[in-house]
N, C-alpha and C positions, 0 to 999 in steps of 0.2 A: 695318379697313383692308384694302386690296386686296392681292393676291398680289405686286404690283410695289412695295409700300412698302418703304423702306429700314429702317424701324423698326416693330416691332409688327405684322408681317404676319399677317393673319387675326384680329387681336384688336380688341376694342372700345376706342375712345379717345374723348376729349372733343372738342368743337369747338375749333378753333384754327388758327393758322398763323404765318407770319413777319411781323414788324413791318416796315412799309414806311417808306421814307425820310421823316423829319419826323413820323412818327406816334408817339403815346404808346402804352404797353401797353394802357391803357383803351380808346383809340380802336381799336386793333387787334382786341381781343376783340369789340367791338361790330360792327366791319366783318366779321369772320370769321363771326359768328353770322348776320348779314344775308346774306352770300354763301352760306353753307352751308345755311341753313334758311329764309331769307326772313323771319326774325323777329329783332327786336333787343330785348334786355332794357332795361327802363326804368332800372334801377340795377345797377351791378356793383361788387363789392368784392373787391379783391385778397386772396386767402386764403392761398396757399402759393407760396413761391418754390421752384422745383424744381431741384435740383442733381444732375448725373450725374458721378460720379468727381470731386467737388469743383468742378465747373464749372457755373455758372448756365446753364440751357438753356431754362427756361420759367417763366411765371407762370400760376398757376391762379386762377380767379376764381369767386366765388359770386354767384348772381343768382336771383331768383324765376323759377321755371319758367314756360313759356308756359301760358296757360289752355287748358282742354280745347276751347274754341271757336276758338282760334287755329289757322289752317291753316298747317302747315309745308310748305315746298317745298324738298326736298333736292336737292343737286347730282346730276346724272346719274350713275347707278351707285352712289349712296350711299343710306343709309337711317338711321333713328334708332330706338333702342330705349331704354326706361327700364330701368335695372338697379337692382333693389331692394337685394339683398344683395351689393353690389359688392365687399365685402372677402372674400367666399368664392366669387365667380363666376370660374371659370377662363377665361372669355372676355375678361375685362378685362386689358389689357396690364400687364406688371410695372411700368412707369413710372407708369401711372395708378393702379395699386393702391397704390404707395408714396405718391403725392401725396394720394390720397383718404384713406388711413390717417392721414397727418399732419393733414389737414383735420379729420377726425373727432375726433382727439385735441386739436385746438386749437393745433397746432404750426404756426407760420408758415413753417417750412423743412422740406423733404423732401430726404433724401439717398438716392440710389440708387447702389449700387456694381455696376458691370458684372461679371457672373460670369466667372470665368476658365475658358476652354475647356480641357478636358483631352484 
């Protein structure tokens, strides 16, 4: 994420965005993947409902990754990386770390508690 991001400045995050009027979450993730990478997954499955301070803020989906022959076209100023050991990679945002940990454990809900600043 860029230096101007409100959340997760300078951290790695998954594809995604806000649901548009009349759009389902499944339609949203497909559209966001298309817009952000030029690729659309054939099948998506909702994997984790993500809560911050007990408020639902996002849905995380699982899909088969693009094939090595698929040409991805990222939005201007953005790029993509594959993160193998995401649970121990400090570049991954805390929100995404929590969601990916829940996904790996087979838990359909991830809860993130905002740290209190001292």
